[in-house]
N, C-alpha and C positions, 0 to 999 in steps of 0.2 A: 627629169628623165629625158634621154635623147633617143632619136629614131634614125636608123641608117639609110633607109630608102623606101620608096613607095611600095614596090612588089615585096621586098623583104619584110617591110613593116606589116603589110596585109597578111602575109602567110604566117609570119611569126605570131601576130595577134590572134589569128584564128586558132592556131595550134595551142597557144597558151590558154586561150579561153576554154577550149574543150577540156584541157587537162584540169583547169580550175573547177569547171562545172562538175566533172566526174569526181573530183576530190571532195567538193562540197556535198554531193549526194551521199557519198560514203560516210562522211562525218555526220551528216544529218541523220542517216539511218542508225548509226551507232549511238548518236546523242539521244534520239527518240526512244530507242530501246532501253538505254540506260535510265532515262527519266521515268519510263513506264514501269520498269522493274523496281526502281526506288519508290515509285508512286504507291506501291502496295503498303509500304510503311507510312508514307505521308497521308494516304487516304484514311488509314485507321486513326491517325491523330486528328485529321480533319473531322471525321465522324464524331469523335469524342468531344471536340470543341463545339460542334454544332448541337450535339445532344445537351451539353451543359447550357448553352445559350438558349435552347428551346425550353429547358426546365426553368431558367430564370424568367423567360418571357411569360410562361404559364403562371408564375407566382406574382407577377406584377399587379399592383392595385392602382386604379385610376384616381386622379386627383378630383376632389369634390368642387374646389373653387373654380370659378370661371376662368377659362384660358389655360387650365392645367392639362395634364396628360390624359388623353381621351382614347376611346376605342379606335378612332381613326388613326391616331398616332401609333397605337399598338399594332394595327394591321400593317401600317407602313414598315415598322420594324420587323414584323413577322415576314413580310414579303422580301424585304431587303436581305434578311438573313438567309432565306432559302435561295434567292437569286445568287447571292455570293457563293453559297455552297455549290450550286449547280455549275457556276462558272469555274470554280476551283477544281471541282471533280471532273469536269468535262462532260458536256451533254451526252456524248456517245457512250460514256461509261455508266450512265444511269439507266435502269430498265424502265419500260413503259409503266410498270406497276407503281413505281415511285411517283411519276407524274400524275397518274390516275388518282393515287392516294392524296397528293397535294391538292388536286383540283376538287375532289369530293369534300375533303375536310375544310378547305377554304370556303366552298359554297355553303357548307353547314354553318360556319362561323358568321357568314353574312346574312343568314336568316334572322328576321327580327325575333326578339325574345317574347315568349308567351307570358304576358303579365295581366291577362284578363281577370283571373281570380284575385290577384293582389290588388288590382285597381278597384275591384268591387269592394274588398275589405277596406281599402283606404277611403273610398267614397262613403261607406257606412260610418266609419270612424269620424270623418269630417262632419257628417250630418248630425251625429250624436253630440259631438263637441259643440257645434253651433247651437243645438237645442239646450245643452247645459249652460252655455254662456248666456243665452237669452234668459233662461230661468234665473240664473245668478244676477243678471242685470235687473230683473224685475224685483227680486228680493232685496237687492242693494238699494233700489229706489225706495222701497217701502221702509226699510230701516232708516235711510237718510231723512225721509219725510217725518217719521216718528221722532227722530232725534232733533230735527229742526223744530218740531212742535215743542219738544221739551225745552230746547234753548229759548224759544220765543216765550214760553210760559215763565221760565226762570227769569228772563229779562223783564217781563211785566211785573213779576213779584218784586224784583229788585227795585224797579222804578216806583212801585206803589209804596214800598217800605221807605224809600227816600222821601216820598211825599208825606208819609205818615210822620216821619221825624220832623219835618218842617211844620206840619199841622200841629203836632204836639207842642212844639216850641211856641208857635203862634197862640195856641190855646193857653199856655202858661202865661204868656205876656198879656193876653186879653183878660185872664182871670185876675192877674195883678193889677191891671188897669181898672177893672171893675171894682176891686177892693178899695183902691185909692179913691175912686169916684164916690163910693158909698161913704167913706170917711169924710170926704169933703162935703158931700151933701148933708151928712149928719151934723157937721159943724155949722153950716149955713142955716140949716133948719132950726137950730137952737137960737141963732141970732135973728134970723129973718123967718118968721113963721110962715110967710107966704112964698118961700123959695120953692121953685119947681125942680123936680128931679128928672128932667128930660135927658140930661147927660148920663145919668145912671142907667136909664132905660136903654139908651143907645149902646152903652158898654155891655149891658146884659145881652142885647141882641147879637152883638159881635161875638160874645162867648158862645152863645147858642149856635150861631152859624158855623163857627170853626169846629165846635164839638160835633155837629152833624156831618161836616166834611170828613172829620177824623173817623167817625163811626162808619161812614160809607167806605172809606179806604180800608179799614180793618175788615169789613165784610167782604170786600173784593179779594183781599189777600187770603182770607179764610176759604173762600170759594175756590180760588185757584189751587191752593195747597191741598184741599180735600178732594179735588176732581180726580177721577180714576186715571191711572197711568197705564198705558198699553205697554206691556213688556216686549222687548225685542229679543229675549233670550231664545225663544223658539226659532225666530228668524235667523239669529246668529248661528244656532246649531244646524239649521238647514243649510246655511251658507257654508259652514265647515264641511258638512257631508258632501255637498256639491263640489267643493274645491278638491276634496280627496278624490272624488270620482273623475273630475276633470284632469287631475294629474295622472291618474291611471290611464285614461283615454289618450292623453297626449303621449304618454310613454308607449302605448300600443301603436299609436299612429307612427311614431318615430321608428318603431321596430318594423312595421310594414313598409315604410318608406325605405328603410335600409335593405329590406328584402327585395324591393323593386329595384333599388340601385344595384344590388348584387346581381339580379337577373339581367338588368340592362347592360351590365359590364360583362355578362356571359362568363363569369368567373369559373364555374365548373366546366363549361364547354371549352374554354380556353385551355384549362389544365388538361382535359381529356384530349384535345386536339394536339397540343404540343407533345404530350406523352405518346400519342399514337404515331406522330411523325418521327419522334425520337427513336421509337422502336423500329419503325420502317427503315430509317437511315442506318441504324446500328446493324441491321441485317444485310445491308448492301455489300456486294463484293465488287472490287474494281474490275472492269471489263478487260479482256485480252485482245480486243479487236485492233487496237493501235499497233501492238507488237506483230500480230499476224499480217496486217496490211503492209507494214514496213518490211517484214521478212519476205513477203511475196514480191514486193517491188524490187528487192535486191536480186 
């Protein structure tokens, strides 16, 4: 671009600038009026989109696992949605009633959930569950002790029966040895009238000793087998009953914990809040202030 001279350039520049400014103002007024008039249609679409988004927010369920979607995340989405709506609609186009409604509903959301009654129920359930678990533990200990006693007695009986088999075998061998010794002594007594039978007496003592041991073993086995056996049927039945009660209590506890989780998530309040805001926004009308201001300035 070339310029002819200092004075001419200054004059020409000033005149050109004034014309351009006047043209821009005219185009600005026309443009703003056009956007505002078309905004009536766009605003209705915006309200529909926001209402749908609010409904979706109200139906959201928080993640149970650590690090999942929480109430804090939900509030962030809630505020971002409303902030974006206000920016797109234009703050001057929204009435004070809308801002008052948002402020009040948000304050209600931030109030802590009332869980005192639920906490009391949960505490009672946990106390009763601990009591049932303790009772079951005591019964289980008694059952185990009785069964250990049975196993110990059975082991003793098995051991004694094994000893009895050995003693019976030894007794048979001793009796055979005694019989042989008697025959030998009988032969020598015929040949040698003065032969002593000390060997036969020793063999007989051996037989008597083994027989005594065998009799004692049999007596012990009989005593163990005839001793009264404490039945655990009643204890087992009590354990079954307690287990059923424990299952019921744990299910009730899970239900109360779910109720508390639902309260802490403010599920009902979030649905009510988003529905109320959706209704408020749907009833809004786009303001005419921008058109009037622009028309007055022209």
